Biopython code that builds the backbone (N, CA, C, O; Angstrom):
import numpy as np
from Bio.PDB.StructureBuilder import StructureBuilder

atoms = [
    (1, "MET", "N", (-27.909, 115.250, 78.302)),
    (1, "MET", "CA", (-26.972, 114.502, 78.364)),
    (1, "MET", "C", (-25.531, 114.615, 77.825)),
    (1, "MET", "O", (-25.547, 115.135, 76.709)),
    (2, "ARG", "N", (-24.502, 114.353, 78.176)),
    (2, "ARG", "CA", (-23.518, 113.981, 77.494)),
    (2, "ARG", "C", (-23.017, 112.485, 77.030)),
    (2, "ARG", "O", (-23.135, 111.541, 77.811)),
    (3, "LYS", "N", (-22.491, 112.330, 75.813)),
    (3, "LYS", "CA", (-22.624, 110.673, 75.533)),
    (3, "LYS", "C", (-20.972, 110.342, 75.952)),
    (3, "LYS", "O", (-20.018, 111.109, 75.822)),
    (4, "LYS", "N", (-20.974, 109.210, 76.392)),
    (4, "LYS", "CA", (-19.725, 108.945, 77.187)),
    (4, "LYS", "C", (-19.342, 108.420, 75.811)),
    (4, "LYS", "O", (-20.029, 107.995, 74.883)),
    (5, "SER", "N", (-17.575, 108.636, 76.023)),
    (5, "SER", "CA", (-16.168, 108.546, 74.904)),
    (5, "SER", "C", (-15.764, 107.260, 75.493)),
    (5, "SER", "O", (-15.828, 106.990, 76.693)),
    (6, "GLY", "N", (-15.275, 106.360, 74.400)),
    (6, "GLY", "CA", (-14.101, 105.107, 74.773)),
    (6, "GLY", "C", (-13.013, 106.082, 74.638)),
    (6, "GLY", "O", (-11.847, 105.763, 74.871)),
    (7, "THR", "N", (-13.251, 106.895, 74.384)),
    (7, "THR", "CA", (-11.734, 107.642, 73.946)),
    (7, "THR", "C", (-10.612, 107.990, 75.120)),
    (7, "THR", "O", (-11.005, 108.695, 76.049)),
    (8, "VAL", "N", (-8.940, 107.432, 75.124)),
    (8, "VAL", "CA", (-8.547, 107.284, 76.154)),
    (8, "VAL", "C", (-7.152, 108.504, 75.796)),
    (8, "VAL", "O", (-6.433, 108.241, 74.832)),
    (9, "ARG", "N", (-6.953, 109.387, 76.364)),
    (9, "ARG", "CA", (-5.506, 110.060, 75.885)),
    (9, "ARG", "C", (-4.489, 110.170, 76.528)),
    (9, "ARG", "O", (-4.575, 110.714, 77.629)),
    (10, "TYR", "N", (-3.529, 109.814, 76.175)),
    (10, "TYR", "CA", (-2.122, 109.282, 76.683)),
    (10, "TYR", "C", (-1.005, 110.812, 76.490)),
    (10, "TYR", "O", (-1.025, 111.448, 75.436)),
    (11, "THR", "N", (-0.294, 111.128, 77.415)),
    (11, "THR", "CA", (0.964, 112.232, 76.965)),
    (11, "THR", "C", (2.020, 111.180, 76.196)),
    (11, "THR", "O", (1.949, 109.953, 76.117)),
    (12, "ALA", "N", (3.015, 112.090, 75.664)),
    (12, "ALA", "CA", (4.221, 111.200, 74.569)),
    (12, "ALA", "C", (5.092, 110.251, 76.216)),
    (12, "ALA", "O", (5.715, 109.193, 76.124)),
    (13, "LYS", "N", (4.917, 110.829, 77.192)),
    (13, "LYS", "CA", (5.690, 110.683, 78.199)),
    (13, "LYS", "C", (4.649, 109.121, 78.742)),
    (13, "LYS", "O", (5.313, 108.120, 79.012)),
    (14, "GLN", "N", (3.318, 109.036, 78.846)),
    (14, "GLN", "CA", (2.468, 108.192, 79.265)),
    (14, "GLN", "C", (2.916, 106.819, 78.506)),
    (14, "GLN", "O", (3.418, 105.860, 79.091)),
    (15, "ILE", "N", (2.668, 106.880, 77.190)),
    (15, "ILE", "CA", (3.402, 106.093, 76.680)),
    (15, "ILE", "C", (4.296, 105.398, 76.264)),
    (15, "ILE", "O", (4.049, 104.268, 75.842)),
    (16, "LYS", "N", (5.476, 105.875, 76.280)),
    (16, "LYS", "CA", (6.553, 105.381, 76.538)),
    (16, "LYS", "C", (6.625, 104.688, 77.599)),
    (16, "LYS", "O", (7.047, 103.537, 77.485)),
    (17, "ASN", "N", (6.180, 105.260, 79.116)),
    (17, "ASN", "CA", (6.494, 104.498, 79.826)),
    (17, "ASN", "C", (5.081, 103.127, 79.814)),
    (17, "ASN", "O", (4.888, 102.309, 80.713)),
    (18, "LYS", "N", (4.623, 103.207, 79.062)),
    (18, "LYS", "CA", (3.578, 101.833, 79.236)),
    (18, "LYS", "C", (4.511, 101.255, 78.518)),
    (18, "LYS", "O", (4.994, 100.322, 79.160)),
    (19, "ILE", "N", (5.110, 101.409, 77.216)),
    (19, "ILE", "CA", (5.973, 100.423, 76.385)),
    (19, "ILE", "C", (6.598, 99.755, 76.816)),
    (19, "ILE", "O", (6.664, 98.542, 76.617)),
    (20, "ALA", "N", (7.662, 100.900, 78.039)),
    (20, "ALA", "CA", (8.595, 100.024, 79.174)),
    (20, "ALA", "C", (8.058, 99.080, 79.781)),
    (20, "ALA", "O", (8.567, 97.959, 79.782)),
    (21, "ARG", "N", (7.011, 99.342, 80.363)),
    (21, "ARG", "CA", (6.333, 98.363, 81.361)),
    (21, "ARG", "C", (5.292, 96.966, 81.187)),
    (21, "ARG", "O", (4.740, 96.235, 82.009)),
    (22, "GLY", "N", (5.336, 97.007, 79.582)),
    (22, "GLY", "CA", (5.312, 95.974, 78.348)),
    (22, "GLY", "C", (3.895, 95.965, 78.589)),
    (22, "GLY", "O", (3.314, 94.926, 78.902)),
    (23, "GLU", "N", (3.102, 97.458, 78.416)),
    (23, "GLU", "CA", (1.639, 97.050, 78.479)),
    (23, "GLU", "C", (0.329, 97.730, 76.972)),
    (23, "GLU", "O", (-0.828, 98.039, 76.686)),
    (24, "ASP", "N", (1.748, 97.580, 76.502)),
    (24, "ASP", "CA", (0.945, 97.744, 74.640)),
    (24, "ASP", "C", (0.239, 96.382, 74.119)),
    (24, "ASP", "O", (0.510, 95.201, 74.341)),
    (25, "ARG", "N", (-0.595, 96.892, 73.477)),
    (25, "ARG", "CA", (-1.019, 95.017, 73.058)),
    (25, "ARG", "C", (-1.324, 94.712, 71.689)),
    (25, "ARG", "O", (-2.337, 94.264, 71.151)),
    (26, "THR", "N", (0.341, 95.236, 71.051)),
    (26, "THR", "CA", (0.674, 94.621, 69.914)),
    (26, "THR", "C", (1.286, 93.124, 70.379)),
    (26, "THR", "O", (1.978, 92.914, 71.376)),
    (27, "ASN", "N", (0.877, 92.224, 69.462)),
    (27, "ASN", "CA", (1.189, 90.630, 69.389)),
    (27, "ASN", "C", (2.893, 90.990, 68.480)),
    (27, "ASN", "O", (3.145, 91.020, 67.275)),
    (28, "TRP", "N", (3.704, 91.194, 69.590)),
    (28, "TRP", "CA", (5.146, 91.552, 69.234)),
    (28, "TRP", "C", (5.537, 89.983, 68.870)),
    (28, "TRP", "O", (6.502, 89.918, 68.109)),
    (29, "ALA", "N", (5.114, 89.015, 69.167)),
    (29, "ALA", "CA", (5.414, 87.446, 68.054)),
    (29, "ALA", "C", (5.162, 86.978, 67.034)),
    (29, "ALA", "O", (5.801, 86.201, 66.325)),
    (30, "LYS", "N", (3.671, 87.696, 66.854)),
    (30, "LYS", "CA", (3.225, 87.574, 65.021)),
    (30, "LYS", "C", (3.879, 88.251, 64.681)),
    (30, "LYS", "O", (4.703, 87.580, 64.060)),
    (31, "VAL", "N", (4.243, 89.578, 64.611)),
    (31, "VAL", "CA", (5.025, 90.004, 64.048)),
    (31, "VAL", "C", (6.335, 90.498, 63.495)),
    (31, "VAL", "O", (6.624, 91.382, 62.689)),
    (32, "ASN", "N", (7.161, 89.467, 64.332)),
    (32, "ASN", "CA", (7.900, 88.814, 64.222)),
    (32, "ASN", "C", (8.051, 87.572, 63.165)),
    (32, "ASN", "O", (8.756, 87.356, 62.179)),
    (33, "ALA", "N", (7.407, 87.127, 63.612)),
    (33, "ALA", "CA", (7.252, 85.596, 62.882)),
    (33, "ALA", "C", (6.899, 86.010, 61.362)),
    (33, "ALA", "O", (7.389, 85.417, 60.401)),
    (34, "THR", "N", (6.051, 87.024, 61.252)),
    (34, "THR", "CA", (5.871, 87.401, 59.892)),
    (34, "THR", "C", (7.064, 87.899, 59.248)),
    (34, "THR", "O", (7.889, 88.766, 59.537)),
    (35, "THR", "N", (6.809, 86.560, 57.654)),
    (35, "THR", "CA", (7.851, 86.798, 56.315)),
    (35, "THR", "C", (7.042, 87.776, 55.590)),
    (35, "THR", "O", (5.939, 88.322, 55.565)),
    (36, "GLY", "N", (8.783, 87.669, 54.711)),
    (36, "GLY", "CA", (8.524, 88.654, 53.935)),
    (36, "GLY", "C", (7.259, 88.370, 52.569)),
    (36, "GLY", "O", (6.533, 89.124, 51.922)),
    (37, "ALA", "N", (7.473, 87.009, 52.590)),
    (37, "ALA", "CA", (6.223, 86.404, 51.619)),
    (37, "ALA", "C", (4.830, 86.595, 52.302)),
    (37, "ALA", "O", (3.782, 86.940, 51.756)),
    (38, "GLY", "N", (5.030, 86.321, 53.500)),
    (38, "GLY", "CA", (3.131, 86.080, 54.530)),
    (38, "GLY", "C", (2.687, 87.618, 53.644)),
    (38, "GLY", "O", (1.615, 87.679, 53.043)),
    (39, "LEU", "N", (3.639, 88.764, 53.672)),
    (39, "LEU", "CA", (3.522, 90.142, 54.169)),
    (39, "LEU", "C", (3.338, 90.508, 52.740)),
    (39, "LEU", "O", (2.216, 91.011, 52.676)),
    (40, "GLU", "N", (3.759, 90.504, 51.835)),
    (40, "GLU", "CA", (3.454, 90.372, 50.158)),
    (40, "GLU", "C", (1.577, 89.855, 50.126)),
    (40, "GLU", "O", (0.654, 90.477, 49.600)),
    (41, "ALA", "N", (1.518, 88.580, 50.857)),
    (41, "ALA", "CA", (0.408, 87.845, 50.502)),
    (41, "ALA", "C", (-0.542, 88.688, 50.945)),
    (41, "ALA", "O", (-1.627, 88.864, 50.390)),
    (42, "SER", "N", (-0.142, 89.249, 51.996)),
    (42, "SER", "CA", (-1.346, 89.909, 52.605)),
    (42, "SER", "C", (-1.465, 91.352, 51.612)),
    (42, "SER", "O", (-2.545, 91.511, 51.043)),
    (43, "ILE", "N", (-0.607, 92.178, 51.443)),
    (43, "ILE", "CA", (-1.138, 93.499, 50.968)),
    (43, "ILE", "C", (-1.827, 93.186, 49.200)),
    (43, "ILE", "O", (-2.576, 94.011, 48.678)),
    (44, "ARG", "N", (-1.557, 92.352, 48.742)),
    (44, "ARG", "CA", (-2.252, 91.578, 47.233)),
    (44, "ARG", "C", (-3.480, 91.013, 48.001)),
    (44, "ARG", "O", (-4.391, 91.196, 47.193)),
    (45, "ALA", "N", (-3.995, 90.460, 49.044)),
    (45, "ALA", "CA", (-5.398, 90.309, 49.505)),
    (45, "ALA", "C", (-6.148, 91.564, 49.583)),
    (45, "ALA", "O", (-7.328, 91.697, 49.259)),
    (46, "ASP", "N", (-5.355, 92.492, 50.048)),
    (46, "ASP", "CA", (-5.939, 93.567, 50.505)),
    (46, "ASP", "C", (-6.947, 94.185, 49.315)),
    (46, "ASP", "O", (-6.487, 94.729, 48.311)),
    (47, "VAL", "N", (-8.617, 94.001, 49.602)),
    (47, "VAL", "CA", (-9.393, 94.810, 48.563)),
    (47, "VAL", "C", (-9.256, 96.716, 48.425)),
    (47, "VAL", "O", (-9.553, 97.371, 47.427)),
    (48, "ASP", "N", (-8.782, 97.198, 49.601)),
    (48, "ASP", "CA", (-9.139, 98.476, 49.426)),
    (48, "ASP", "C", (-7.515, 99.129, 48.755)),
    (48, "ASP", "O", (-7.386, 100.296, 48.385)),
    (49, "ASP", "N", (-6.360, 98.056, 48.716)),
    (49, "ASP", "CA", (-5.093, 98.417, 47.880)),
    (49, "ASP", "C", (-5.436, 98.774, 46.577)),
    (49, "ASP", "O", (-5.986, 97.863, 45.959)),
    (50, "VAL", "N", (-5.274, 99.859, 45.943)),
    (50, "VAL", "CA", (-5.155, 100.168, 44.629)),
    (50, "VAL", "C", (-4.260, 100.335, 44.328)),
    (50, "VAL", "O", (-3.449, 101.136, 44.791)),
    (51, "ARG", "N", (-4.038, 98.915, 42.593)),
    (51, "ARG", "CA", (-2.735, 98.797, 42.108)),
    (51, "ARG", "C", (-2.699, 99.675, 41.060)),
    (51, "ARG", "O", (-3.801, 100.200, 40.903)),
    (52, "GLY", "N", (-1.651, 100.142, 40.074)),
    (52, "GLY", "CA", (-1.418, 100.413, 38.816)),
    (52, "GLY", "C", (-2.007, 102.068, 38.947)),
    (52, "GLY", "O", (-1.953, 102.743, 39.975)),
    (53, "GLU", "N", (-2.532, 102.473, 37.720)),
    (53, "GLU", "CA", (-2.565, 104.109, 37.577)),
    (53, "GLU", "C", (-4.362, 104.112, 38.099)),
    (53, "GLU", "O", (-4.940, 103.212, 37.491)),
    (54, "PRO", "N", (-5.199, 104.791, 38.925)),
    (54, "PRO", "CA", (-5.887, 105.050, 38.811)),
    (54, "PRO", "C", (-6.897, 105.644, 37.524)),
    (54, "PRO", "O", (-6.348, 106.299, 36.638)),
    (55, "ASP", "N", (-8.429, 105.383, 37.454)),
    (55, "ASP", "CA", (-8.662, 105.353, 36.276)),
    (55, "ASP", "C", (-9.609, 107.070, 36.780)),
    (55, "ASP", "O", (-10.317, 107.392, 37.734)),
    (56, "TRP", "N", (-9.001, 107.929, 35.281)),
    (56, "TRP", "CA", (-9.429, 109.365, 36.090)),
    (56, "TRP", "C", (-10.379, 109.958, 34.931)),
    (56, "TRP", "O", (-10.896, 111.075, 34.907)),
    (57, "THR", "N", (-10.494, 108.761, 33.819)),
    (57, "THR", "CA", (-11.563, 108.794, 33.244)),
    (57, "THR", "C", (-13.295, 109.735, 33.675)),
    (57, "THR", "O", (-14.027, 110.606, 33.205)),
    (58, "GLN", "N", (-13.219, 108.981, 34.638)),
    (58, "GLN", "CA", (-14.463, 109.921, 35.451)),
    (58, "GLN", "C", (-14.555, 111.130, 36.012)),
    (58, "GLN", "O", (-15.659, 111.606, 36.271)),
    (59, "SER", "N", (-13.286, 111.852, 36.299)),
    (59, "SER", "CA", (-12.963, 112.881, 36.955)),
    (59, "SER", "C", (-13.725, 113.858, 36.700)),
    (59, "SER", "O", (-14.581, 113.738, 35.823)),
    (60, "VAL", "N", (-13.573, 115.081, 37.441)),
    (60, "VAL", "CA", (-14.239, 116.258, 37.464)),
    (60, "VAL", "C", (-13.332, 116.718, 37.727)),
    (60, "VAL", "O", (-12.705, 116.096, 38.584)),
    (61, "MET", "N", (-12.491, 118.399, 37.068)),
    (61, "MET", "CA", (-11.915, 119.096, 37.532)),
    (61, "MET", "C", (-12.322, 120.023, 37.772)),
    (61, "MET", "O", (-12.898, 120.604, 36.851)),
    (62, "GLY", "N", (-12.258, 120.813, 39.353)),
    (62, "GLY", "CA", (-12.756, 121.877, 39.713)),
    (62, "GLY", "C", (-13.459, 122.168, 41.031)),
    (62, "GLY", "O", (-13.188, 121.139, 41.650)),
    (63, "ILE", "N", (-14.142, 122.866, 41.800)),
    (63, "ILE", "CA", (-14.827, 123.104, 42.708)),
    (63, "ILE", "C", (-16.518, 122.887, 42.235)),
    (63, "ILE", "O", (-17.069, 123.457, 41.294)),
    (64, "PRO", "N", (-17.007, 122.102, 42.985)),
    (64, "PRO", "CA", (-18.087, 121.451, 42.893)),
    (64, "PRO", "C", (-19.050, 122.439, 42.821)),
    (64, "PRO", "O", (-18.796, 123.306, 43.656)),
    (65, "ALA", "N", (-20.401, 122.769, 41.958)),
    (65, "ALA", "CA", (-21.569, 123.596, 42.352)),
    (65, "ALA", "C", (-22.200, 123.508, 43.455)),
    (65, "ALA", "O", (-22.507, 122.387, 43.860)),
    (66, "PRO", "N", (-22.533, 124.635, 44.183)),
    (66, "PRO", "CA", (-23.490, 124.810, 45.662)),
    (66, "PRO", "C", (-24.698, 123.698, 45.094)),
    (66, "PRO", "O", (-25.149, 123.783, 43.951)),
    (67, "LYS", "N", (-25.162, 122.597, 46.131)),
    (67, "LYS", "CA", (-26.300, 122.308, 45.582)),
    (67, "LYS", "C", (-27.232, 122.678, 46.359)),
    (67, "LYS", "O", (-26.836, 122.991, 47.482)),
    (68, "ASP", "N", (-28.556, 122.776, 46.141)),
    (68, "ASP", "CA", (-29.912, 123.808, 46.285)),
    (68, "ASP", "C", (-30.414, 123.015, 47.564)),
    (68, "ASP", "O", (-30.284, 121.804, 47.743)),
    (69, "HIS", "N", (-30.990, 123.897, 48.390)),
    (69, "HIS", "CA", (-31.703, 122.717, 49.370)),
    (69, "HIS", "C", (-33.072, 123.167, 48.999)),
    (69, "HIS", "O", (-33.509, 124.311, 48.873)),
    (70, "ILE", "N", (-33.863, 121.595, 48.799)),
    (70, "ILE", "CA", (-35.057, 121.672, 48.732)),
    (70, "ILE", "C", (-36.026, 120.667, 49.695)),
    (70, "ILE", "O", (-35.482, 120.328, 50.746)),
    (71, "ASN", "N", (-37.114, 120.255, 49.512)),
    (71, "ASN", "CA", (-37.585, 119.569, 49.968)),
    (71, "ASN", "C", (-38.752, 118.268, 49.495)),
    (71, "ASN", "O", (-39.921, 118.542, 49.225)),
    (72, "ILE", "N", (-38.339, 117.198, 49.466)),
    (72, "ILE", "CA", (-38.950, 116.582, 48.796)),
    (72, "ILE", "C", (-39.939, 115.159, 48.914)),
    (72, "ILE", "O", (-39.550, 114.276, 49.678)),
    (73, "ARG", "N", (-40.872, 115.015, 48.353)),
    (73, "ARG", "CA", (-41.578, 113.323, 49.303)),
    (73, "ARG", "C", (-40.921, 112.519, 47.962)),
    (73, "ARG", "O", (-40.831, 112.789, 46.765)),
    (74, "ILE", "N", (-40.600, 111.627, 48.638)),
    (74, "ILE", "CA", (-39.837, 110.263, 48.210)),
    (74, "ILE", "C", (-40.909, 109.198, 48.799)),
    (74, "ILE", "O", (-41.305, 109.353, 49.954)),
    (75, "ASP", "N", (-41.483, 107.881, 47.841)),
    (75, "ASP", "CA", (-41.764, 106.806, 48.705)),
    (75, "ASP", "C", (-41.115, 106.245, 49.714)),
    (75, "ASP", "O", (-39.956, 105.880, 49.520)),
    (76, "HIS", "N", (-41.685, 106.076, 50.903)),
    (76, "HIS", "CA", (-41.001, 105.206, 51.882)),
    (76, "HIS", "C", (-39.980, 104.181, 51.588)),
    (76, "HIS", "O", (-38.838, 104.378, 52.002)),
    (77, "ASP", "N", (-40.326, 102.826, 50.747)),
    (77, "ASP", "CA", (-39.596, 102.133, 50.311)),
    (77, "ASP", "C", (-38.082, 102.441, 49.612)),
    (77, "ASP", "O", (-37.021, 101.817, 49.631)),
    (78, "VAL", "N", (-38.390, 103.351, 49.164)),
    (78, "VAL", "CA", (-37.299, 104.436, 48.339)),
    (78, "VAL", "C", (-36.215, 104.775, 49.075)),
    (78, "VAL", "O", (-35.003, 104.572, 49.008)),
    (79, "LEU", "N", (-36.950, 105.336, 49.782)),
    (79, "LEU", "CA", (-35.474, 106.164, 50.565)),
    (79, "LEU", "C", (-35.236, 105.298, 52.060)),
    (79, "LEU", "O", (-34.267, 105.747, 52.672)),
    (80, "GLU", "N", (-35.757, 104.437, 52.583)),
    (80, "GLU", "CA", (-35.382, 103.339, 53.266)),
    (80, "GLU", "C", (-34.317, 102.543, 52.915)),
    (80, "GLU", "O", (-33.329, 102.299, 53.607)),
    (81, "TRP", "N", (-34.665, 101.991, 51.359)),
    (81, "TRP", "CA", (-33.645, 101.384, 50.471)),
    (81, "TRP", "C", (-32.091, 102.154, 50.364)),
    (81, "TRP", "O", (-30.960, 101.669, 50.400)),
    (82, "PHE", "N", (-32.542, 103.487, 50.226)),
    (82, "PHE", "CA", (-30.994, 104.619, 49.739)),
    (82, "PHE", "C", (-30.442, 104.909, 51.382)),
    (82, "PHE", "O", (-29.321, 105.408, 51.476)),
    (83, "LYS", "N", (-31.076, 104.658, 52.455)),
    (83, "LYS", "CA", (-30.896, 104.631, 54.249)),
    (83, "LYS", "C", (-30.218, 103.424, 54.460)),
    (83, "LYS", "O", (-29.233, 103.554, 55.187)),
    (84, "LYS", "N", (-30.448, 102.221, 54.027)),
    (84, "LYS", "CA", (-29.388, 101.509, 54.732)),
    (84, "LYS", "C", (-28.128, 101.297, 54.382)),
    (84, "LYS", "O", (-27.386, 100.404, 54.790)),
    (85, "ASN", "N", (-27.830, 102.400, 53.376)),
    (85, "ASN", "CA", (-26.936, 102.280, 52.837)),
    (85, "ASN", "C", (-25.392, 102.852, 53.549)),
    (85, "ASN", "O", (-24.180, 102.756, 53.357)),
    (86, "GLY", "N", (-26.357, 103.484, 54.468)),
    (86, "GLY", "CA", (-25.653, 104.350, 55.820)),
    (86, "GLY", "C", (-25.490, 105.783, 55.087)),
    (86, "GLY", "O", (-26.008, 106.282, 54.087)),
    (87, "ARG", "N", (-24.421, 106.274, 56.150)),
    (87, "ARG", "CA", (-23.956, 107.374, 55.796)),
    (87, "ARG", "C", (-23.853, 108.159, 54.514)),
    (87, "ARG", "O", (-23.112, 107.501, 53.782)),
    (88, "GLY", "N", (-24.255, 109.282, 53.879)),
    (88, "GLY", "CA", (-24.125, 109.689, 52.522)),
    (88, "GLY", "C", (-25.221, 109.053, 51.632)),
    (88, "GLY", "O", (-24.886, 108.714, 50.496)),
    (89, "TYR", "N", (-26.558, 108.848, 52.055)),
    (89, "TYR", "CA", (-27.655, 108.246, 51.616)),
    (89, "TYR", "C", (-27.869, 109.788, 50.298)),
    (89, "TYR", "O", (-28.008, 109.773, 49.074)),
    (90, "GLN", "N", (-27.806, 110.896, 51.265)),
    (90, "GLN", "CA", (-28.519, 111.752, 50.091)),
    (90, "GLN", "C", (-27.480, 112.363, 48.636)),
    (90, "GLN", "O", (-27.925, 112.894, 47.618)),
    (91, "THR", "N", (-25.958, 112.064, 48.978)),
    (91, "THR", "CA", (-25.252, 112.041, 48.255)),
    (91, "THR", "C", (-25.470, 110.877, 47.073)),
    (91, "THR", "O", (-25.773, 111.180, 45.920)),
    (92, "LEU", "N", (-25.273, 109.511, 47.524)),
    (92, "LEU", "CA", (-26.390, 108.464, 46.566)),
    (92, "LEU", "C", (-27.347, 109.111, 46.014)),
    (92, "LEU", "O", (-27.123, 109.492, 44.865)),
    (93, "MET", "N", (-28.522, 109.403, 46.545)),
    (93, "MET", "CA", (-29.862, 109.741, 45.895)),
    (93, "MET", "C", (-28.973, 110.939, 44.964)),
    (93, "MET", "O", (-28.704, 110.558, 43.825)),
    (94, "ASN", "N", (-28.647, 111.893, 45.215)),
    (94, "ASN", "CA", (-28.079, 112.900, 44.323)),
    (94, "ASN", "C", (-26.991, 112.002, 43.098)),
    (94, "ASN", "O", (-27.326, 111.981, 41.914)),
    (95, "ASN", "N", (-26.067, 111.502, 43.439)),
    (95, "ASN", "CA", (-25.724, 110.557, 41.747)),
    (95, "ASN", "C", (-26.325, 109.780, 41.424)),
    (95, "ASN", "O", (-25.688, 109.061, 40.654)),
    (96, "VAL", "N", (-27.859, 109.269, 41.660)),
    (96, "VAL", "CA", (-28.612, 108.417, 41.001)),
    (96, "VAL", "C", (-29.274, 109.517, 39.966)),
    (96, "VAL", "O", (-29.303, 109.395, 38.742)),
    (97, "LEU", "N", (-29.720, 110.457, 40.619)),
    (97, "LEU", "CA", (-30.545, 111.743, 40.225)),
    (97, "LEU", "C", (-29.656, 111.916, 38.301)),
    (97, "LEU", "O", (-30.026, 111.596, 37.171)),
    (98, "ARG", "N", (-28.270, 112.654, 38.935)),
    (98, "ARG", "CA", (-27.305, 113.036, 38.075)),
    (98, "ARG", "C", (-26.903, 112.185, 36.771)),
    (98, "ARG", "O", (-26.512, 112.694, 35.721)),
    (99, "ALA", "N", (-27.087, 110.577, 37.042)),
    (99, "ALA", "CA", (-26.685, 109.557, 36.215)),
    (99, "ALA", "C", (-27.660, 109.726, 35.109)),
    (99, "ALA", "O", (-27.389, 109.736, 33.909)),
    (100, "PHE", "N", (-29.093, 109.887, 35.781)),
    (100, "PHE", "CA", (-30.329, 109.785, 34.933)),
    (100, "PHE", "C", (-30.233, 110.903, 34.405)),
    (100, "PHE", "O", (-29.972, 110.511, 33.268)),
    (101, "VAL", "N", (-30.237, 112.148, 34.315)),
    (101, "VAL", "CA", (-30.260, 113.321, 33.833)),
    (101, "VAL", "C", (-28.963, 113.135, 32.820)),
    (101, "VAL", "O", (-29.208, 113.527, 31.679)),
    (102, "GLN", "N", (-27.702, 112.637, 33.012)),
    (102, "GLN", "CA", (-26.996, 112.495, 31.915)),
    (102, "GLN", "C", (-26.994, 111.390, 30.453)),
    (102, "GLN", "O", (-26.323, 111.337, 29.422)),
    (103, "THR", "N", (-28.054, 110.647, 30.995)),
    (103, "THR", "CA", (-28.200, 109.683, 29.974)),
    (103, "THR", "C", (-29.494, 110.234, 29.194)),
    (103, "THR", "O", (-29.854, 109.982, 28.044)),
    (104, "ARG", "N", (-29.882, 110.777, 29.832)),
    (104, "ARG", "CA", (-30.679, 111.854, 29.332)),
    (104, "ARG", "C", (-30.680, 113.202, 28.086)),
    (104, "ARG", "O", (-31.332, 113.396, 27.060)),
    (105, "GLN", "N", (-29.703, 113.877, 28.728)),
    (105, "GLN", "CA", (-28.741, 114.466, 27.951)),
    (105, "GLN", "C", (-28.427, 113.899, 26.391)),
    (105, "GLN", "O", (-28.710, 114.230, 25.240)),
    (106, "HIS", "N", (-27.390, 112.456, 27.325)),
    (106, "HIS", "CA", (-26.855, 112.272, 26.010)),
    (106, "HIS", "C", (-27.770, 111.678, 24.737)),
    (106, "HIS", "O", (-27.451, 111.573, 23.553)),
    (107, "ARG", "N", (-29.163, 111.288, 25.486)),
    (107, "ARG", "CA", (-30.058, 111.149, 24.174)),
    (107, "ARG", "C", (-30.195, 111.970, 23.743)),
    (107, "ARG", "O", (-29.957, 111.768, 22.552)),
    (108, "VAL", "N", (-30.549, 113.264, 23.938)),
    (108, "VAL", "CA", (-30.935, 114.712, 23.209)),
    (108, "VAL", "C", (-29.885, 114.796, 22.539)),
    (108, "VAL", "O", (-30.123, 114.981, 21.345)),
    (109, "LYS", "N", (-28.856, 114.740, 22.788)),
    (109, "LYS", "CA", (-27.466, 114.727, 21.850)),
    (109, "LYS", "C", (-27.678, 114.250, 20.386)),
    (109, "LYS", "O", (-27.816, 114.778, 19.283)),
    (110, "LEU", "N", (-27.631, 112.738, 21.016)),
    (110, "LEU", "CA", (-27.569, 112.050, 19.714)),
    (110, "LEU", "C", (-28.948, 112.545, 18.860)),
    (110, "LEU", "O", (-28.560, 112.834, 17.728)),
    (111, "LYS", "N", (-29.905, 112.680, 18.933)),
    (111, "LYS", "CA", (-30.983, 112.886, 17.983)),
    (111, "LYS", "C", (-31.151, 114.363, 17.532)),
    (111, "LYS", "O", (-32.162, 114.809, 16.990)),
    (112, "LEU", "N", (-29.946, 115.111, 17.848)),
    (112, "LEU", "CA", (-29.695, 116.190, 17.184)),
    (112, "LEU", "C", (-28.741, 116.402, 16.424)),
    (112, "LEU", "O", (-28.554, 117.401, 15.731)),
    (113, "LYS", "N", (-27.889, 115.170, 16.554)),
    (113, "LYS", "CA", (-26.929, 114.873, 15.331)),
    (113, "LYS", "C", (-27.396, 114.211, 14.282)),
    (113, "LYS", "O", (-26.859, 114.318, 13.179)),
    (114, "LEU", "N", (-28.478, 113.427, 14.505)),
    (114, "LEU", "CA", (-29.371, 112.690, 13.277)),
    (114, "LEU", "C", (-30.127, 113.545, 12.492)),
    (114, "LEU", "O", (-30.810, 113.097, 11.572)),
]
sb = StructureBuilder()
sb.init_structure("model")
sb.init_model(0)
sb.init_chain("A")
sb.init_seg("    ")
for serial, (resi, resn, name, xyz) in enumerate(atoms, 1):
    if name == "N":
        sb.init_residue(resn, " ", resi, " ")
    sb.init_atom(name, np.array(xyz, "f"), 0.0, 1.0, " ", f" {name:<3s}", serial, name[0])
structure = sb.get_structure()
């Protein structure tokens, strides 16, 4: 059975005709009433807006190494905790394991220096 999609497609000409008939859903009164100060306040309140220079200290240059496919048994409650974070839970699990490995590697390096 095919999944129903709520996506509607229009040509550029159809869109222009809809706008000419006043069928767009933009609240133009609200847009026109927005002041510069209100716009600036809205931008400052945006939590996703990145201000300043990004922190590149944790960046890695190059193409990531290929991942290995394995089968692993994980406690149900642990897996559910990761899954409740939504898509990308396997990547999150990989990142947690990577952080664990890096802390262990750091400890080994410190012991070798002593």
